[in-house]
C-alpha positions as CSV (number, residue, x, y, z in Angstrom):
1,M,-85.5,73.0,33.3
2,I,-89.3,72.2,34.2
3,Y,-91.6,73.4,31.5
4,A,-95.4,72.8,32.3
5,S,-98.4,73.1,29.9
6,H,-102.1,71.8,30.0
7,G,-101.7,70.7,26.7
8,L,-102.2,70.8,23.2
9,V,-105.2,72.9,21.0
10,K,-105.5,72.8,16.8
11,K,-105.3,76.4,15.2
12,R,-104.6,78.4,18.8
13,S,-105.8,81.5,19.4
14,I,-104.6,83.9,21.6
15,N,-108.4,85.6,22.0
16,K,-109.3,82.2,23.0
17,I,-109.8,82.1,26.7
18,C,-109.6,78.6,26.7
19,H,-106.9,78.1,24.8
20,M,-105.4,80.2,27.9
21,H,-102.8,77.2,28.8
22,L,-102.3,75.5,25.7
23,L,-99.6,75.1,23.2
24,D,-100.8,75.4,18.8
25,Y,-100.6,71.5,18.6
26,Q,-98.4,71.7,15.0
27,L,-96.0,74.4,16.4
28,F,-95.5,72.4,19.3
29,E,-94.9,69.0,17.4
30,K,-92.5,71.1,15.0
31,H,-90.3,71.3,18.2
32,L,-90.7,67.9,19.3
33,E,-89.0,67.6,16.0
34,S,-85.9,69.7,16.1
35,K,-85.0,69.4,19.4
36,K,-82.2,67.6,20.3
37,E,-82.2,66.6,23.8
38,K,-84.9,64.9,24.7
39,Y,-87.2,65.9,27.6
40,V,-86.2,63.9,30.3
41,S,-88.6,62.1,33.8
42,I,-89.0,65.2,36.1
43,E,-86.9,63.6,38.3
44,E,-84.2,63.7,36.3
45,G,-85.7,67.7,36.3
46,I,-85.3,68.5,39.6
47,H,-81.7,67.0,39.9
48,E,-81.6,69.1,36.4
49,R,-79.9,66.8,34.6
50,G,-82.1,67.7,32.1
51,D,-85.1,69.6,30.3
52,A,-88.0,67.8,31.8
53,F,-92.1,68.5,30.8
54,T,-95.0,68.5,32.5
55,I,-98.8,68.2,31.9
56,D,-101.0,69.9,34.3
57,D,-104.8,68.3,34.1
58,S,-106.0,65.7,32.5
59,I,-108.2,66.5,29.6
60,Y,-108.1,65.4,26.3
61,A,-104.9,68.3,24.6
62,A,-103.4,66.6,27.7
63,M,-103.8,63.5,26.9
64,D,-103.2,64.6,22.7
65,A,-99.3,66.4,24.5
66,A,-98.3,62.9,26.2
67,L,-98.8,61.0,22.9
68,L,-97.2,63.7,21.0
69,L,-94.1,63.9,23.5
70,R,-93.9,60.4,23.2
71,K,-94.2,59.7,19.0
72,Y,-91.0,61.5,19.6
73,G,-89.4,59.5,22.1
74,H,-89.3,62.1,25.1
75,N,-90.4,61.9,28.9
76,V,-93.3,63.4,30.3
77,S,-95.0,63.4,33.4
78,L,-98.5,63.8,34.3
79,F,-100.1,65.4,37.2
80,I,-103.8,64.8,38.4
81,N,-105.4,66.7,41.4
82,A,-106.2,64.7,43.9
83,Y,-109.4,66.4,44.4
84,Y,-110.9,64.7,41.5
85,I,-110.4,61.3,42.5
86,E,-111.1,62.0,46.2
87,N,-114.3,62.7,44.9
88,N,-114.8,60.0,41.8
89,I,-114.9,63.0,39.2
């Protein structure tokens, strides 16, 4: 299975549209602490050798998620829209 998110936010609110594709920081940290099998690389996930976790877009929420995943020894893949690189944004 390949899981995806745009990142993490503290005190997530389902009523805020800006939180729509984000996970709650504290709940996700508890998940990572208790997850017995580590998330694997995207390559391994594609070949069904474990669960992979991907983060879309390069925003602070994505950085927070990547750092937290790495803190607990998980692999993480970050996808960045090529449009922003091509247009120097």
